[in-house]
C-alpha positions in Angstrom: -36.1 -70.6 -115.9 -33.7 -73.1 -117.0 -30.7 -70.7 -115.9 -31.9 -70.1 -112.4 -32.3 -73.9 -112.1 -28.3 -74.4 -112.7 -27.6 -71.7 -110.6 -29.0 -73.5 -107.4 -27.3 -77.0 -108.4 -23.7 -74.5 -108.3 -24.4 -73.1 -105.1 -25.4 -76.1 -103.5 -22.3 -78.3 -104.4 -20.2 -75.0 -102.9 -21.9 -75.0 -99.6 -21.4 -79.1 -99.6 -17.9 -78.9 -100.2 -16.9 -75.9 -97.2 -18.9 -78.5 -94.6 -16.5 -81.3 -95.7 -13.3 -81.6 -93.4 -10.2 -81.2 -94.4 -8.1 -84.4 -95.5 -5.6 -85.6 -92.9 -1.8 -85.5 -93.3 2.0 -86.2 -91.8 5.4 -84.6 -92.8 8.4 -85.4 -90.8 12.0 -83.8 -90.5 14.7 -86.0 -92.0 14.3 -89.1 -93.6 17.8 -90.3 -92.2 19.3 -89.7 -88.9 23.2 -90.5 -87.7 24.7 -91.3 -84.2 28.3 -92.1 -83.4 28.5 -95.2 -80.9 27.7 -93.0 -77.8 24.4 -93.2 -75.9 22.3 -89.8 -77.0 19.4 -88.6 -78.1 18.3 -86.0 -80.9 14.6 -83.9 -81.8 13.0 -84.2 -85.0 9.8 -82.2 -86.0 6.8 -83.6 -87.3 3.6 -81.3 -88.6 0.3 -83.6 -89.3 -3.5 -83.2 -89.1 -4.7 -86.0 -86.9 -3.4 -88.2 -85.0 -0.2 -90.1 -85.7 2.2 -92.4 -83.9 5.6 -93.8 -84.4 6.4 -97.7 -85.2 9.9 -98.9 -83.9 9.5 -101.9 -86.2 11.2 -104.5 -83.6 14.3 -101.9 -82.8 15.4 -102.8 -79.5 18.2 -100.2 -79.3 15.8 -97.0 -80.4 13.2 -95.5 -78.2 11.0 -92.5 -79.0 9.5 -89.6 -77.0 6.5 -89.5 -77.5 5.4 -92.3 -79.2 2.2 -90.8 -80.7 0.2 -87.6 -80.8 -2.2 -85.7 -82.7 -1.5 -82.6 -85.1 -3.5 -79.7 -85.9 -2.2 -78.8 -89.2 -0.4 -75.9 -88.8 1.8 -76.1 -85.6 4.9 -78.4 -85.7 5.4 -80.7 -83.3 8.7 -82.4 -81.4 9.5 -85.9 -80.8 13.0 -87.2 -79.6 15.0 -90.2 -80.7 17.2 -91.9 -78.7 19.6 -94.6 -79.1 22.0 -97.0 -76.6 25.8 -97.2 -76.5 27.1 -99.3 -79.4 29.5 -101.8 -78.1 29.6 -103.7 -81.6 29.8 -102.9 -84.9 28.1 -99.9 -86.8 23.7 -100.4 -87.1 21.1 -99.3 -88.9 17.2 -99.7 -88.6 14.4 -98.1 -90.0 11.6 -96.7 -88.1 7.9 -95.2 -89.6 6.4 -92.4 -88.9 2.8 -93.2 -89.3 -1.0 -92.0 -89.8 -3.4 -94.4 -90.6 -2.2 -96.2 -93.7 0.4 -93.4 -94.4 3.8 -94.8 -93.0 7.1 -92.6 -93.5 10.5 -93.9 -93.3 13.0 -92.6 -91.1 16.3 -94.5 -91.1 18.3 -94.7 -87.8 22.1 -95.3 -88.0 24.8 -95.5 -85.4 28.8 -96.1 -86.2 30.1 -98.7 -84.7 32.0 -98.7 -81.1 35.1 -96.6 -81.4 36.3 -96.8 -77.6 39.8 -96.0 -77.4 42.8 -95.2 -75.3 44.0 -92.2 -77.3 47.0 -90.9 -75.5 49.5 -90.4 -72.2 51.1 -87.7 -70.5 52.9 -86.9 -67.2 50.5 -84.8 -64.9 53.0 -82.8 -63.1 56.8 -82.2 -62.6 58.7 -84.1 -60.5 61.8 -83.0 -58.4 64.8 -84.1 -57.2 64.9 -85.5 -53.5 61.3 -84.1 -53.1 58.6 -87.1 -53.2 56.5 -87.6 -56.1 52.9 -86.4 -56.4 52.8 -86.8 -60.2 51.4 -89.6 -62.1 50.3 -90.5 -65.9 47.4 -89.5 -67.2 45.9 -92.1 -70.0 43.3 -90.4 -72.0 40.3 -92.2 -73.3 37.2 -91.3 -75.6 33.9 -93.0 -76.5 33.8 -95.1 -73.1 30.4 -96.7 -71.9 31.3 -96.2 -68.6 31.5 -99.8 -67.5 35.0 -100.6 -69.3 37.8 -102.1 -67.1 41.2 -102.4 -68.2 44.7 -103.7 -66.9 46.9 -101.0 -67.1 50.7 -101.8 -66.7 53.7 -98.7 -67.0 57.7 -99.1 -67.5 60.1 -95.8 -66.1 63.4 -96.0 -67.7 66.5 -93.7 -67.7 68.5 -92.2 -65.3 66.4 -90.1 -63.8 63.7 -92.6 -63.1 65.9 -93.9 -60.1 64.2 -94.0 -56.8 60.3 -94.1 -58.8 58.1 -96.7 -59.8 54.7 -97.2 -60.8 52.2 -100.2 -59.8 49.9 -102.0 -61.8 46.2 -101.5 -61.4 42.8 -102.3 -62.8 41.1 -99.3 -63.6 37.4 -99.4 -63.9 36.6 -95.5 -63.2 35.3 -94.7 -66.8 33.0 -91.9 -67.2 30.7 -91.8 -70.3 32.4 -90.4 -73.5 35.6 -88.9 -72.9 37.9 -88.6 -69.9 41.3 -89.7 -68.2 42.5 -92.3 -65.9 45.4 -91.5 -63.5 48.2 -93.7 -62.6 50.4 -92.5 -59.7 54.1 -92.5 -60.0 55.6 -93.2 -56.3 58.7 -92.5 -54.5 61.5 -90.2 -54.5 63.8 -89.4 -57.4 67.4 -88.9 -56.6 68.8 -87.5 -59.9 67.6 -85.1 -62.3 66.9 -85.3 -66.1 64.9 -86.5 -68.8 63.1 -90.5 -67.7 60.4 -92.0 -70.3 57.0 -93.8 -69.4 55.8 -96.8 -71.4 52.3 -97.7 -70.7 50.3 -100.8 -71.4 46.4 -101.6 -71.3 45.9 -105.3 -71.1 48.9 -105.9 -72.4 49.2 -103.9 -75.7 51.2 -100.9 -75.8 49.3 -97.6 -76.0 51.6 -95.0 -76.0 55.1 -93.9 -75.0 56.0 -90.4 -73.3 58.8 -88.3 -71.7 59.1 -86.9 -68.2 61.5 -84.5 -66.3 62.6 -84.2 -63.0 63.7 -81.0 -62.3 66.4 -79.5 -59.6 63.9 -78.5 -56.4 64.4 -75.1 -55.1 62.4 -74.6 -51.8 59.9 -72.2 -52.2 60.3 -68.4 -50.3 58.2 -68.7 -47.5 56.3 -65.3 -46.6 55.7 -65.0 -42.8 54.0 -62.4 -41.0 55.6 -59.6 -39.8 55.4 -59.1 -35.7 56.5 -56.6 -33.3 53.9 -54.2 -33.2 51.5 -52.9 -31.7 54.0 -50.7 -29.6 52.4 -48.1 -27.2 53.5 -45.1 -25.1 49.9 -43.8 -23.7 50.8 -42.2 -20.6 47.5 -40.2 -19.9 45.5 -43.5 -20.8 47.9 -45.7 -18.5 46.6 -43.3 -15.8 49.8 -41.3 -15.2 49.4 -38.4 -13.5 51.9 -35.7 -11.5 55.4 -34.8 -12.0 58.7 -36.1 -11.2 60.0 -39.6 -11.9 57.5 -42.5 -12.0 58.1 -45.8 -9.6 56.4 -48.0 -12.3 58.7 -50.4 -14.2 58.2 -48.7 -17.6 59.4 -45.5 -16.2 61.9 -46.3 -13.8 65.2 -45.9 -15.6 63.7 -42.5 -17.0 66.1 -40.8 -15.0 69.3 -39.0 -14.9 70.9 -41.4 -12.2 70.5 -44.3 -14.4 73.3 -45.0 -16.8 70.7 -45.8 -19.9 67.9 -43.6 -19.5 64.8 -44.7 -21.9 60.8 -45.7 -21.0 59.2 -48.8 -21.9 56.0 -49.1 -23.7 53.4 -49.1 -21.8 51.3 -51.5 -24.0 51.6 -54.0 -27.1 55.6 -54.9 -27.6 56.6 -53.7 -24.0 60.3 -54.5 -25.3 59.7 -51.1 -27.1 61.5 -48.3 -25.7 61.9 -44.4 -26.3 64.7 -42.4 -25.3 66.1 -38.7 -26.1 69.0 -38.3 -28.1 70.4 -34.8 -26.9 73.7 -33.1 -28.4 74.4 -30.5 -25.6 72.6 -32.2 -22.1 71.9 -30.0 -19.8 70.4 -30.2 -16.2 68.8 -28.3 -13.7 67.5 -28.6 -10.0 64.1 -29.9 -9.7 62.4 -30.9 -6.4 66.2 -30.5 -4.6 67.4 -32.7 -6.8 69.5 -32.5 -10.2 67.1 -33.7 -13.0 67.0 -33.7 -17.3 64.2 -36.4 -17.3 60.8 -36.4 -15.8 57.5 -36.3 -17.1 54.4 -34.1 -16.7 52.8 -36.5 -16.4 54.0 -36.9 -20.7 57.8 -37.6 -20.5 59.9 -34.6 -20.6 63.5 -33.9 -21.5 65.7 -30.8 -21.1 67.7 -28.9 -23.6 66.3 -30.4 -26.6 67.3 -28.1 -29.6 66.8 -28.3 -33.4 68.4 -31.8 -34.8 67.9 -33.4 -31.7 65.0 -36.4 -31.1 63.0 -38.2 -29.6 63.9 -42.2 -30.6 62.0 -45.2 -30.6 63.5 -48.5 -30.6 60.9 -51.4 -31.6 62.3 -55.1 -31.7 60.6 -56.5 -35.0 60.7 -59.5 -37.3 60.1 -59.9 -40.8 59.2 -56.5 -42.2 59.5 -56.0 -45.9 58.8 -52.6 -47.9 55.6 -53.4 -48.2 54.7 -53.1 -44.8 52.3 -50.7 -43.8 52.3 -48.9 -40.4 50.7 -45.9 -38.7 52.4 -43.8 -36.5 50.5 -41.5 -34.1 52.0 -39.1 -31.6 51.7 -36.1 -29.9 54.1 -33.2 -28.6 54.0 -30.1 -26.3 56.6 -28.4 -24.3 57.3 -25.0 -23.1 57.0 -22.2 -25.6 60.6 -21.4 -26.0 61.5 -24.9 -26.6 61.5 -27.1 -29.9 57.7 -27.1 -31.6 58.0 -28.8 -34.9 59.2 -32.4 -35.8 59.7 -34.6 -39.0 58.7 -38.0 -38.3 61.4 -40.6 -39.6 62.4 -44.0 -39.8 65.0 -46.7 -40.0 65.9 -50.2 -40.4 69.6 -49.9 -39.2 69.4 -46.8 -37.3 71.7 -45.1 -39.6 70.2 -44.9 -43.3 67.0 -42.8 -42.2 63.7 -41.8 -44.6 61.1 -39.3 -44.0 57.6 -40.6 -43.9 55.4 -39.2 -46.5 52.6 -36.6 -45.9 54.5 -33.7 -43.9 52.7 -30.6 -43.4 54.5 -27.4 -45.4 55.1 -24.0 -43.4 56.0 -20.6 -44.2 57.0 -17.6 -42.1 55.2 -14.9 -43.8 57.3 -11.8 -42.8 60.4 -13.5 -43.8 59.0 -16.3 -46.4 61.1 -18.9 -44.3 60.3 -22.7 -44.8 59.8 -25.9 -43.3 57.8 -29.3 -42.9 56.7 -31.2 -40.0 54.7 -34.0 -39.4 54.1 -33.1 -35.7 53.8 -29.7 -33.7 52.7 -27.7 -30.3 49.7 -25.9 -31.1 51.3 -23.4 -28.8 54.5 -23.2 -30.9 52.7 -22.5 -34.4 50.6 -19.5 -32.6 52.5 -16.2 -31.2 51.5 -16.2 -27.6 49.6 -19.6 -27.3 48.8 -20.4 -24.0 50.6 -23.9 -22.4 48.4 -25.1 -20.1 47.3 -28.4 -22.3 50.8 -29.6 -21.4 49.4 -31.4 -18.5 46.2 -33.2 -20.1 45.5 -35.0 -23.3 42.1 -35.2 -25.4 42.6 -37.0 -28.5 39.1 -35.8 -29.4 39.9 -32.2 -28.8 40.5 -30.2 -32.0 43.4 -27.9 -30.4 45.0 -31.2 -29.5 48.5 -31.6 -31.0 47.9 -35.2 -32.1 48.8 -36.2 -35.5 48.0 -40.0 -37.3 50.3 -41.2 -40.1 50.3 -44.6 -42.1 52.8 -45.4 -44.8 54.8 -48.2 -46.1 58.3 -49.0 -45.0 59.9 -48.3 -48.5 63.8 -48.5 -48.4 63.7 -51.2 -45.2 63.7 -54.6 -44.6 64.0 -56.4 -41.0 64.3 -60.1 -40.9 64.9 -59.6 -36.8 66.2 -56.7 -35.9 64.8 -53.2 -34.8 62.3 -50.7 -36.4 63.6 -47.1 -35.6 61.5 -44.2 -35.6 62.5 -41.0 -34.6 60.7 -37.3 -34.0 63.6 -34.9 -35.1 63.3 -31.4 -34.0 63.0 -29.0 -36.8 62.4 -25.4 -35.7 61.0 -23.6 -32.3 58.4 -21.8 -32.2 56.6 -19.8 -34.8 57.9 -16.4 -34.4 61.5 -17.5 -32.9 64.5 -18.5 -34.7 66.1 -20.5 -32.0 65.0 -21.6 -28.5 66.4 -21.7 -25.1 68.3 -24.9 -24.4 67.2 -24.7 -20.6 63.7 -25.6 -21.6 61.7 -28.6 -21.6 60.5 -30.9 -24.6 57.4 -33.0 -23.9 56.0 -36.3 -25.7 52.6 -36.9 -24.5 51.8 -40.0 -26.7 53.5 -42.3 -29.2 51.6 -45.6 -30.8 52.9 -47.4 -33.6 50.5 -50.0 -35.1 50.2 -52.3 -38.2 47.8 -51.4 -40.9 46.0 -54.3 -42.8 46.0 -54.3 -45.6 
């Protein structure tokens, strides 16, 4: 019986403890927090059970957020300590993180004002006989943002002739670090070294050296011009045969001392002619003729090595200038059928355009290349009816297009020369009849945008 009574008393005591509230407590992260002289903030942790608050203890340069809170005893809470800019000497103050009668001190220390102008340098090069775009950079640190200083500079040395610096009152400081700018004005007349001495509020803050360089005018890259140049006879609506009466084609005639055809579009100063080693003529419509239309331009007696020549006035072409060349050829089945495309900047040194197609005659093994060829020349006994029409969408057409840079050629102001040089005759022939016609249906030269 006595033992039973003791057990009952102990059990009652345990129940009483388990129902009691856990005691409040508070702890903070740091006991001392240090700042430099700038306005800034830092975060600190608090762990507590129960209500807490922060006592600034009369400080007017310290603030906290939040100023109070309630903890659950498990999770940390965070508060922010902020200080203003310190314009004087170092300072220190103690605040308290409090809970009931518990006061946990946190000492706040802030360094003295360290605002300073820390160095000078010339902002960019100066050039002889060229107006200055340079100046003096004055670096600073630990600024509040409301400072104001009087800046003066002296220039010395032979290269300083023609240059000057005006005194200025500078107040465009940003909080923290940055730089001020003092313009150097004028035009230096000599190249070489010069020296700069800078004073702030009458006190020398530094000396630096500058240099005036010899001015070299920049190379100006001008846009190439002179293209497009187009000879689109079918698109221009030319029909029929015989000499044209249009201004572009009026010189394509045997009686003209300089037979040529001007471009039908684009650069109309561009022209095409035919270079023939052994020119021949025939009677055509009661007239001795070598040049005519069909409605493509035609020339008589073109053989291997002869060529169509386009002369195009252009400006500012370089090796990086990229062009496109489109053309279509035709002609009598016994005339030239394959052409190689070449270009030149002076009319004497020629470069072969890239991407020519290779041909090989199966029975003899003979090989050659061409950029343009007549379909009737590449096929034995092919019809020649397509000579009088042109359809760029027709896969049987003789049209081809090439794009390439003008490697090896530079033209500041002159002519770009292009030629379609006859390579061979019909596929199954080794020679051609010199009394047959060669046709140029169209030629178009343009820039390739890069």
